[in-house]
Structures are given as structure tokens and as C-alpha cells.
C-alpha positions in Angstrom: 20.2 13.4 16.7 18.4 11.8 13.9 15.8 14.3 12.5 13.6 11.7 10.9 13.0 9.9 14.2 12.3 13.3 15.9 9.8 14.1 13.2 7.9 10.9 13.1 7.6 10.2 16.8 6.4 13.7 17.6 3.6 14.2 15.0 -0.1 14.0 15.5 -1.8 11.4 13.2 -4.7 12.5 11.0 -7.0 9.9 12.6 -9.2 10.7 15.6 -7.3 11.5 18.7 -4.4 9.2 18.0 -1.0 10.6 18.4 2.5 9.3 17.9 3.5 9.4 21.6 6.6 10.1 23.5 8.7 7.0 23.3 7.1 5.1 26.2 3.7 5.8 24.8 1.7 6.1 28.0 -0.2 9.4 28.1 -1.2 10.7 24.7 -2.9 13.8 26.1 0.4 15.1 27.5 2.9 13.7 25.0 5.7 16.0 23.9 7.6 15.5 20.6 10.1 12.8 21.1 13.7 13.1 19.8 14.4 9.4 19.4 18.1 10.1 20.1 18.1 9.7 23.9 19.3 13.3 24.2 18.2 13.4 27.8 20.5 10.5 28.8 23.6 11.4 30.8 25.3 8.1 30.1 29.0 8.1 29.5 30.3 7.6 26.0 30.7 3.8 25.4 33.5 2.2 23.6 32.8 0.5 20.3 30.6 -2.5 20.7 31.9 -6.0 20.3 30.6 -7.5 17.0 29.3 -11.1 16.7 27.2 -13.2 14.3 24.9 -16.1 15.0 24.2 -18.3 12.0 23.4 -21.8 10.7 23.4 -23.4 7.3 19.8 -22.5 6.8 16.9 -20.8 8.7 16.2 -23.9 10.7 19.8 -24.4 11.7 20.1 -20.7 12.6 17.0 -21.2 14.8 18.7 -24.1 16.5 21.9 -22.3 17.0 20.2 -19.3 18.7 18.2 -21.7 21.0 21.4 -23.5 22.0 23.3 -20.2 22.8 20.4 -18.8 24.8 19.5 -22.0 26.7 22.8 -24.0 27.1 21.4 -25.8 30.1 18.2 -26.8 28.4 14.6 -25.5 28.8 11.5 -27.0 30.4 9.3 -25.7 27.6 10.0 -25.2 23.9 7.7 -23.4 21.4 7.7 -24.7 17.8 6.3 -22.7 14.9 6.3 -22.9 11.1 9.5 -21.4 9.6 8.3 -21.3 6.0 5.4 -18.9 6.7 5.7 -16.1 9.2 2.3 -15.4 11.0 2.2 -18.0 13.7 5.8 -17.3 14.9 5.1 -13.6 15.2 2.7 -14.0 18.1 4.6 -16.9 19.5 7.8 -14.9 20.0 6.5 -12.6 22.8 4.9 -15.6 24.4 8.2 -17.5 24.4 9.9 -14.4 25.9 7.3 -14.2 28.6 8.0 -17.8 29.8 11.7 -17.6 28.9 11.5 -20.5 26.4 13.2 -20.9 23.1 11.3 -20.6 19.8 12.4 -23.2 17.2 11.3 -23.1 13.6 10.3 -26.2 11.6 9.3 -27.1 8.1 5.5 -27.9 8.0 5.8 -31.5 7.1 9.3 -32.6 8.2 11.3 -31.8 11.3 14.7 -30.5 10.2 17.6 -32.6 11.6 19.2 -29.5 13.1 16.1 -28.7 15.0 15.6 -32.3 16.1 19.1 -32.4 17.6 18.5 -29.1 19.4 15.2 -30.4 20.8 16.9 -33.5 22.2 19.7 -31.3 23.7 17.2 -28.9 25.3 15.4 -31.8 27.2 12.0 -30.1 27.3 9.2 -31.5 29.4 6.6 -29.6 27.4 6.5 -28.6 23.8 3.9 -26.1 22.5 3.2 -26.3 18.7 1.8 -23.0 17.4 -0.5 -23.3 14.4 -2.8 -25.7 12.8 -2.1 -29.0 11.0 -1.3 -27.2 7.8 1.4 -25.1 9.6 2.9 -27.9 11.6 1.7 -31.4 10.6 0.6 -34.1 13.0 3.6 -36.1 11.9 6.0 -33.4 13.0 4.2 -33.0 16.3 4.4 -36.8 16.9 8.1 -36.9 15.9 8.8 -34.2 18.5 7.1 -36.1 21.2 8.9 -39.3 20.2 12.4 -37.9 20.3 12.0 -35.8 23.4 9.5 -37.7 25.5 7.8 -34.4 26.2 4.1 -33.6 26.4 3.2 -31.9 23.1 0.3 -29.4 23.0 -1.0 -27.4 20.1 -2.3 -23.8 20.2 -4.2 -22.9 17.0 -7.1 -21.0 15.5 -9.0 -21.2 12.2 -6.6 -18.7 10.5 -3.6 -16.7 11.3 -5.6 -14.1 13.2 -7.5 -16.6 15.3 -4.2 -18.4 16.0 -2.7 -15.0 17.1 -5.6 -14.5 19.5 -5.3 -18.1 20.8 -1.6 -17.7 21.5 -2.2 -14.4 23.4 -5.0 -15.9 25.4 -3.1 -19.1 26.2 0.0 -17.4 27.4 -1.2 -14.1 28.8 -4.6 -14.8 30.3 -3.1 -15.4 33.7 -1.2 -12.1 33.9 -3.2 -9.9 31.5 -1.5 -7.5 29.0 -0.3 -4.0 29.7 0.4 -2.9 26.1 -0.8 -4.7 22.9 1.2 -4.2 19.8 -1.4 -4.3 17.1 0.0 -4.9 13.6 -0.9 -6.4 10.2 -0.7 -10.2 9.8 -0.5 -9.7 6.0 3.2 -8.9 5.9 6.1 -9.5 8.2 8.5 -6.5 8.7 6.4 -4.4 11.0 5.2 -7.4 13.0 8.7 -8.7 13.5 9.8 -5.4 14.9 6.8 -5.5 17.3 7.6 -9.0 18.4 10.9 -8.3 20.1 9.6 -5.0 21.5 6.6 -6.7 23.1 8.8 -9.5 24.5 10.9 -6.9 26.3 7.8 -5.4 28.1 7.0 -1.9 29.1 9.1 0.1 31.6 6.1 1.7 33.0 3.7 -1.2 33.4 2.3 -2.5 36.6 3.9 -5.9 36.0 1.7 -7.1 33.2 3.6 -8.0 30.0 3.2 -6.8 26.5 1.9 -8.9 23.6 1.5 -8.9 19.8 -2.0 -9.1 18.3 -2.3 -9.6 14.5 -5.1 -8.1 12.6 -6.1 -8.1 8.9 -4.5 -4.7 8.4 -6.6 -3.4 5.5 -10.0 -4.3 7.1 -12.5 -1.5 7.6 -12.2 -1.8 11.4 -11.3 -4.0 14.4 -13.2 -7.3 14.4 -15.3 -8.2 17.5 -13.0 -11.1 18.5 -10.0 -8.9 18.7 -11.8 -6.1 20.6 -13.2 -8.7 23.1 -9.7 -10.2 23.6 -8.1 -6.8 24.3 -10.8 -6.1 26.9 -10.6 -9.5 28.5 -6.8 -9.1 28.9 -7.1 -5.8 30.6 -5.0 -4.0 28.0 -4.3 -0.4 29.1 -2.5 1.0 26.0 -2.0 0.1 22.4 0.9 0.6 20.0 -0.1 0.3 16.3 2.9 -0.6 14.2 2.8 0.3 10.5 1.5 3.1 8.3 -1.7 3.4 6.4 -0.6 0.9 3.7 -0.4 -1.7 6.5 -3.0 -0.7 9.1 -6.2 1.1 7.9 -7.6 4.3 9.3 -10.7 2.4 10.3 -8.7 0.1 12.6 -7.0 3.1 14.1 -10.3 4.8 14.7 -11.8 1.7 16.4 -8.8 1.3 18.6 -8.9 5.0 19.6 -12.5 4.6 20.5 -11.8 1.6 22.6 -8.7 3.1 24.2 -9.1 6.9 24.2 -5.8 8.8 24.2 -3.9 5.6 24.7 -3.0 4.6 21.2 0.5 5.1 19.9 1.1 5.0 16.1 4.6 3.9 15.1 5.1 4.2 11.3 8.2 5.2 9.4 8.5 5.7 5.6 9.9 2.2 5.2 10.4 -1.0 7.2 13.8 0.1 8.4 12.6 3.5 9.8 9.6 1.8 11.4 11.9 -0.8 13.0 13.9 2.0 14.5 10.8 3.8 15.8 9.6 0.6 17.5 13.0 0.0 19.1 13.2 3.6 20.4 9.6 3.3 21.7 10.3 0.1 23.6 13.7 0.9 24.9 13.1 4.3 26.6 11.5 5.3 29.8 8.4 7.3 30.2 10.2 10.6 29.6 10.8 9.6 26.0 14.4 10.6 25.9 16.2 8.4 28.4 17.2 4.8 27.6 15.6 2.1 29.8 18.1 0.9 32.4 17.3 -2.8 32.2 18.3 -3.5 28.6 20.8 -6.3 28.1 23.5 -4.2 26.4 23.1 -6.2 23.2 21.5 -5.1 19.9 20.5 -7.7 17.3 20.6 -6.9 13.6 18.5 -9.1 11.2 17.6 -9.0 7.6 14.6 -6.9 6.7 14.2 -8.7 3.4 13.2 -12.1 4.9 11.7 -13.1 8.2 13.1 -16.4 9.6 16.3 -15.0 11.2 14.5 -12.1 12.9 11.8 -14.4 14.1 14.3 -16.8 15.7 16.0 -14.1 17.6 12.9 -12.2 18.6 12.0 -14.5 21.5 15.5 -14.5 22.9 15.8 -10.7 22.5 12.5 -10.1 24.2 13.4 -12.3 27.2 16.8 -10.6 27.7 15.4 -7.1 26.8 17.4 -6.5 23.7 16.1 -4.6 20.6 16.0 -6.3 17.2 16.6 -3.9 14.4 15.9 -4.8 10.8 18.6 -3.9 8.3 19.2 -3.9 4.6 21.6 -6.6 3.4 24.3 -4.4 2.1 24.8 -1.7 4.8 23.7 -1.1 8.4 20.3 0.5 8.9 21.0 4.2 9.0 18.7 4.6 12.0 20.7 2.1 14.1 23.5 4.6 14.9 21.4 6.6 17.3 20.0 3.4 18.9 23.3 1.7 19.4 25.0 4.8 20.8 22.1 5.9 22.9 21.8 2.5 24.6 25.6 2.4 25.0 25.4 -1.0 23.5 28.2 -3.4 24.4 27.5 -6.0 21.7 25.9 -5.9 18.3 25.0 -9.4 17.0 24.1 -10.1 13.4 21.6 -12.9 12.8 22.1 -15.1 9.8 24.9 -15.6 7.3 26.5 -13.1 4.9 23.9 -13.8 2.2 21.2 -12.4 4.6 23.3 -9.6 6.2 26.6 -8.8 4.5 29.9 -8.3 6.3 29.7 -4.6 5.4 26.4 -4.3 7.3 27.5 -6.5 10.2 30.6 -4.3 10.8 28.4 -1.2 11.2 29.0 0.5 8.0 25.9 2.6 8.0 23.7 3.2 4.9 23.5 6.8 3.7 20.8 9.0 5.1 17.7 8.2 3.2 16.0 10.9 1.2 12.6 11.8 2.7 9.7 14.0 1.7 
């Protein structure tokens, strides 16, 4: 059992009535300290997982490679987002997972050839461009329409937060949202971890999916537009991803006031610990110690130092119910050992080339246990 996961998922936060819940994060009032090691599971010991790597010559080619592997027969809808900046793709990944569509990354002013070839091969009837004209230019949108013959639509807002709300509204208004993963739009690691988890959906929901909502993390509180969106979507429970340096106490207080006893706080002491907490949270049942039974059997590893590879896989991972775990480049995330063994994972797939995640990390040579206060 990993003692750090046990500690962080079982503590009460120092803000209002917010607690770090048992892994499924449903009933704060009755939550017991979670182990994070799936000690309650009676699963047989699995053999060593098969190792694989998905990669391309750059972030865009990796995106195209992932889409081709996940959708070899094509896809009726494709979502396109900026691959140079991270915010738009963060909210787009759970949306793509919901409709089982690939998420492809593009440069803002030119469509990479690898992505263009993949778009043609996918034969989409509809393409959704996420972000404004500075994120994905009109020229790129026109080129996509020309080479695919698809209808090209754009979902955008005045800034990254308005775009996030627009994406959630566009893709989730018909179903509503069970759990909202609320995280800062000012940095990528916490939000990437949340994207794949949201795409996988809750084990205990009434059928409504989960979504990611970006907020300006250091604001004094939740803005009215976000609060209204959460209400309009029928959100029942919230998972805040990131510590106080990412998401302010004021935001936590406001969310706890709006959703009393239904706010989970997932925050490790660094991006790798937080990534593990999010994965344990999303991939257990409501008891907090038993792995969910509908996971794919695959765990994805992606660099925690940069965002494109993790973003590209997040949509696929969410759709197939696989965790995405951020890892340092030189060794495997220490916290991955419990997750991989607890889920009895059959495959571990590294995303990106050796410059992003080394062979040492890809072959599950775990980092040393981090020193903690």
C-alpha cells in the first residue's frame, strides 16, 4: 500500500466542509479514509503487463497516430484543437470521449501534414474546431473543410474559460453532467489528469457523464458564469483538482456552498502525486477500495513535463475507460505501481517518443519513493 495516497485521500481539508473523499467521491458526510491501493479488491494477481509505445515525429504526428489506432474504421465526427497552447484541448478531451470521437491537434495557422492525412483517412462528416480564430485560424478551418468535405463548426468563447464553458454546454447540455472536475486553466498538469478521468465517467452516476470546467484558479471565488453553468447542467458532485497554489480557498468555499458535502479535493504534493490521486479517484467504485470493473485493462503513461501527448491520448483513454498517468521523463511515476497492480492492468502504453518518456520509464522502472513532509 502506498502511504502517501492513503494520507492524502483520507484527510479533511481546511476549507469549509470540504473533504477529500473516498475514491468515488460521492458522500462526503460518510467518507472514510481511502487507501488508494485497492486493498479491498479480491482480484487475482495479474501477470506483468504488455508494454507498448505510441509516437509520431512530433506532437501533431503523435496525435494523428493515436487517432488512427483508436478509430481505424474512421469517425463521423472529429474534434480539432490547438496543439501549441493547452487550454482548449483540456475541455475538448472529455467531450470527444463522450461522443467517441478522436481529438486531433493542429498548429494555429497551418494544418500539419500528418494531421491532414489522418483527417482524410478518418472520413468525418462533421469537424468541430474548439477555440477562437487565434487558437485555430479561419484558414485552417477552411482547409479542413476542403480536404474532408465535412461540415466544420466552431465552439468558442471570449477566453479560455468562456471556451471551456462553451464546450461543456455544447456537448453536455443534452445529458447533463454528474460530476464536474473543476481545475485551473492557468497550468496544464492537473487539468490533463482530470480530462481523462472525466472522460471515463463515474461508476456511481445515474447515466450522466462527467466533464471538465476550467476556472481562473487564483481568483477569489467562482465566477457567476461558471456557477450558472454548473446549475444548468444539473451537476451533483464536484471534484476539485489541484492544491492551494492552483485552486484558491475562495473557489473551494464557493463550490462547497453551492454543493454542500459534495466537493472532493484531489491534491498531491506535486503533479505526479496529484495525477495518481485523480486516477485512483476515477477508477474505483463507491467503496473507495475496489477497482471499477469496466476499465479497459490499459494504463497510459505520458510526460508530466509537457502537455501535447497527454492531451492527445486523454480523449481516447476516456472513451475506453483507461487512466492516463503523468510520469517524469527518466523513471516511472512512483505512484503508478499501486494503480497498475490494483487494476490488474494488461497493457501499459507510453505516449510520445523517448525524449518525452525515456525507455527506462516506459519499461516500468519506478522512481524512488519521494520524500514527503
